N, C-alpha and C positions, 0 to 999 in steps of 0.2 A: 775705091777698094773697100772702104768701110762698109758700104752697102752690101757688097758681095760677101764679105766675111760674115756680116750679121745675118744675112739670109741663109748661108750655109750652116751657121750655128743653130739657127731656128729650124733646120731640117727641110728647107725647101729643096726640091729636086734640082739637079744641075741644069736640066733642060729648061725648066721654068725660069731660072735665073738668066740663062743665055737668051731666052725669048724676051725677057724684060730689058736686057741690055741692047738687044737688037731694036726694040721699040725706041728706047732712049736715043740710040744712034740715029734712028730715022728722023726723030723730031729735033735733035740738037746737034749742031756742028760745032766742034771745038776749034778755037784758034790754034794755029800750028804749035806754039810753045806749050799749050796745055795738052795737045795731042802727044807730043814727045814725053811730057811728064807722065801722062797716063800709061803710055807704053812701058816706060821704065818701071813704074809701080806695079803694073800687071805682071811683068816678067819677074820682078823680085818676089811678089806674092806667090807666083806659080812655083818658084824654086823652094819656097818655105812651106808649101801646102801640098796635100795629097790631090787637090783639085788642080788640074792643069789648064791654064789659059793659053790661047794662041796669042802671039804678039800681034799688036794692031789695035785699032780703035775699039774700045770697050771689050777687048778680049774675045771678040767673036771671030 
């Protein structure tokens, strides 16, 4: 989530950030316990931010 927040603060367009996370998702598979942790953090961040993430791996 730190990466996404940092990219948003630096003005990167939402679409480019999503494309980056899709690439990361393609090359990296998270263990199940980290997948659950990521989903929880992405959902919490989405509630606190004007940028909405869909639940699921890497917010995609």
